[in-house]
Structure formats: structure tokens, C-alpha cells
C-alpha positions, 0 to 999 in steps of 0.5 A: 416523219409523217403525221398521224393523218398522213399515216392513216391516209397511206394505210387506208390507200393500201388497204383500198388498193388491196396491196396485201404485202404492203399492208403486211410490211406496214404492220412489221414497221410500227408498234401494233398498238399504233397500228390498232389505233389507226384501224380504229378510225376506219369504217367497218368495211375497211376494217374486215378488208384489213384483217383479211390481209393479215396473217392470223398471229398479227391479226390476233395481236392487234385485235386485243388492242381494240375497244370492246365496241370494235371487237364486238363489231368485228366478231359480228361481221367476220366469218366463222372460219377467221373467227376461229383462227382469231381466237386461237391466237388469243390466251384464255384469259383474253377471250374471257375478258372478251366475253365479258364486254360483248353482248350475249349474242356475240358471246355465244358466237365466240363460244361456238368458234373455240375448241373444247378444251379452250371452252373448259378452261374458259368455263373455269375462269368464269366461275370466279367473281369479278374481284377474285384472282381466278377471274383473270389469271392466265391458264396458258402456262408451262409448268415443269416437273421436279424429275426433269432435267434442265434439258427436258425443261428447256425442251418442254418450253420450246414445245409449248412456246406458241400456245403459252405465255412466255415469262421469266419465271417457271414453276416446278411441281410434283407428281400431284401437281403441287407447287414446290418452287420456281426457277428462271429461264436463265438458270435452266439455259446456263445450267448443266443440261443433265442437272435436275431441275429441283436443284435450281429452284427457290421458294416464291409466294403464291396466290389462291384463286379465291383471293381478292384483287387487292390482295394480289396487288399487295403481294406483288408490291411486297415481292419483286416478281414480274409474275406469281403463281396461283394454286386451287384450295388443294394447292395445285398449280392452275395458273399465273398472274403477271404484272400486267394484270396488276398494273390493270387492278391498280389502275381500276382501284385508283380510278375507283377511289378517285370516284368515291372521294368525289361522290361518284359511284364507280360501278356506274361509270364506263372506263372511257369518259367519252363513251359513257352515256348521259344517263350514266353520268347522272346516275353515278353522280346524283346520289350523293349530291342529293344526300349532301343537299339534304345534309346541308339543311343542318347548316342552314338551320344553324345559320338561321338560328344564329342570325335570329339570335343575333338580331332578336335576342336582347343580350346579343343584340346589345353588344351590336352585332345585329348591324353586322349580320351581313359581314359575319354571314359572308365569312361562312364560306371561307371558314366551311370551305377551308374545313372541307379541304382540310378534312378532305387532305386528312381523309385522302392521305388516311384512306391510301395509308389504310389501303397499304395497311400502314394504319392498324388499331394499334398505332392509330392513336400514337402514329396517326391521330396525334400526327394529323392533330399536330398537322391541323394545329400548325396549318390552322395557326398559319391560316389563322394569321393569314386570314386575319391579315386578309381581312384587315387588307380587305376591309381597308379597301372597303373603307371599314377599318377607317370608320371611327364611328361609335354605333348608337345601340351599342352599350360597349362604345366600340367603333365600327373599326373595333367591330370589324377587328373583332370579328376578323379576329373571331373568324381567324380564331374559329378558322384554327379550331375548325381546321383541327376539328376537320383534321380529326373528323377526316382521320376518324371517318376512314378508320370508323368505316374500316371498323364497320367493314365499310369502304373508307373511300365511299364514306369519307367525302359525303360525311365530311362535307355534311359534318365539316360545313355544319360544325364549322358554321357552329364554331364560327358563330359560337366563337364570335358571340363569346368574343364579344360577350367577353369584351 
């Protein structure tokens, strides 16, 4: 089997040799998506030459697989006659998607090369905002009259098969073009040819043009259909949404949420990382990093105040902690890091549950908050034990555990070993409380964001990072001092 480089070389050779029949046969032997990937590596002259060798239908299908950059270059370079034929092979929603991606001058050329009816349909789709179903629905559909027989319905499907999307479900409308149900191609084909179409219909959920993309994804998730009808506010059928559209929506939504949870502005990032410019990458990431940097001032203030208290306050100084400031401060990254990770786990889980409509105000306390507190207690207890054992091993290796020397300025007569073990215990106990607190915070922030009608994914990451660091440090220092005061 030939490798990709050999294949590319073969296709380049056929194109450069202007061997039209062999090029056409080559495109029939492989998936068109792979052909598009190969042609994407060509120079512009070779791409134009390649397109001139293809039949219009194949050229149109391959064109849809190209990146917006290559599509733009082709539209700029091809003659008007060929552009018109190419656009005739595209569905209206594909033309709209192309118009959204190309520069204004290229968009104008595309609009000049489509017929009047198609332009009306394009303008209809362009009137909707990007997050509405009307902006990406397909209007190239076949609808059937409820007065048709199965024979008449099949004849209409045959008549429009080349200009409409072939699907499994077909929608039946009344005289006012209001949807009254759906039927399948199998039912039409295998039923009595003279049977009225309204005898084999069933009810289907539908979408409205102004519905949000997320709502469409939810409806598809709840219903086992590969395509759903779209109606306008007057309940008249005007289009449909396919599972392919929904896959794109889900992919876009998942990518957006991942970026938001990482403190990246998704609207500033292109679909392809490789094609995203340095300026856009910086712009998408810098905002929340600045917020987090200034938010960390609170942690800095807490650390400074406690270290000053340990080294200068006579009461605290008398218990001997001033000699172990370096040891205590070195444990802060472990505590705050564990807090941030634990909170992020809860926040990510709750954001997903909110998106799937699994969480509501009625079940939040009993089904969500208490569960996360329980999870935090179990995880915190495990980490508390493991952290104490880790510190014992660590300080054994450093030799501090073996040090039985009593500190001169301490009134407690504790040895260095005693101080190390107590600090390790205080650190581990703090970890338990910090984990529980982080779980609670990671649960509350997404719900609070939803309550005030903000995006939970956007608010969770920066607030968690700032608050958990500060509170974790506060809890750690507080528990450490209390433990030694009690002893």
C-alpha cells in the first residue's frame, strides 16, 4: 500500500501531466476527505488545475472539505463560470458557512455568482445570530403534503433528490405548510402506493429558528432522531437540523468549556491551534492571568502577616515556631495545590451536570452539595494520612526526625523531632479541612453563576484559583498555630 507521500506524488504527477481521466478515476478510488487533504498540500496553480479536471459534482464535494483559507484562495482565483457551477453543488447552509469565513470582497463575489432564489435563502439564514438554530439549519429539504399518496411522495423525493439533502425522515405538512408529523423513507417505499401519506406518520419534536444551539443539542440527546424539523414562529416548516450539525455544536461547546475552565477566552482563539496567531493566543490568555496575579496578592498578604506573627509575636514566638518558618512555608504549595485541584474536579463535574440539566435548585443541597462534602471528607482523610506518612519519610531522609535536641528559647521543652511531627500533623489536618472547603466552593461557584445568569465555566476557574489559595493558606497557618498553642 502506498504511503501518503507517494500518493501525493502520484496525484501531483497526474495533475501536472493534465491526465484528466486518470485524475477523475483517482478521485473515485479514495474518500473525498482524503483527496482534499492531499490537494491542500498543492500550490495554488496545481489546485486550480486539479479543479478544472473534475466534474462539477465532485469538485463541489471536495471543496467543502477545504479549510477557509484554501476556499478563499480558490474563490479568488477561479473564473466566475466555474464558481457558479461550484456553488450550485453546495447546499445553502454550506454557502452561509462559507460566507462567514471568507473576507468581505470574496463574500461579495460569491453572492454575485448565486441565483436569486438561493440568495434569498442565504439572506434568510444570515438574519439569525450565530448562536441561533436558524443560522445553521438546512433549507434544502423535501416536505410532503398530507394529501399525497405514497406513490406521489416517492415521486417528489425522486424529483428533488439532486437539489435537496437526502435524509431518513421526511416531514408531512398541511396546506398552510404547518408540520403535522413525519414518516420514514422505508415506510413510503414499502407501503401500498395508493395509501395516503397521513396514514403512516408519527409525531416528532421540532425546533424553532430562534432556539439556541445548546437547546438543539439537548433535544437531540433526548430523542433518537438523526434529523429534526425547524419551524418559524408561525409553526411553518422552513428547514431541518441534522446530527452532523449537532456534532459540530457539541464539539464547539466542549472546546469552549475547556478553554473557559483553563482561563482562556474562546472567542479569541481560532479552531486550529496551528493557525492561531501569536497575538490571538496572547490576547486569549492574558486577561485571566492578570486577574489571578492580582488576586494572589491576598495569599501573599496572609503569608506575610503569619510569618511576621510567628517571628515577632511574643506568645507565638515562645512556642518555638519561629525556628521552623522555612519548613512551614515550604508546605504551602502542597496545601494550596491540593485545594485547587480538588476544587477544579468538583467545579468541572458540576458545570457538566448543569449543562446536562441534571442539577436544579430543588436537588442541589441533598443530591449535590452533601455528596461533594462527603467526597471531600473521604478524599481529605485519605490525603491527610498519606501526607503525614509522606512528611515522615521526607524528614527522615533529611535527618530532622532523628534530631532530639530541645530548642533553647522554647517553653514547651519540645525537641526538633516533636516540632517536625507536630507541624506534619498540623499540615495533614489542614489538608483535610482545605479539601472539604474546596469541594464546597467548587460546587457553589457554578450554581451561583447559573443563579446570576453567568457562564459557570467562565467564573469557576479564576475564582477557585484565587480563593482556594488564600483560604488554604489561612487554614494551614491557623491550624498550625492552634495545635502548638494547645500542646
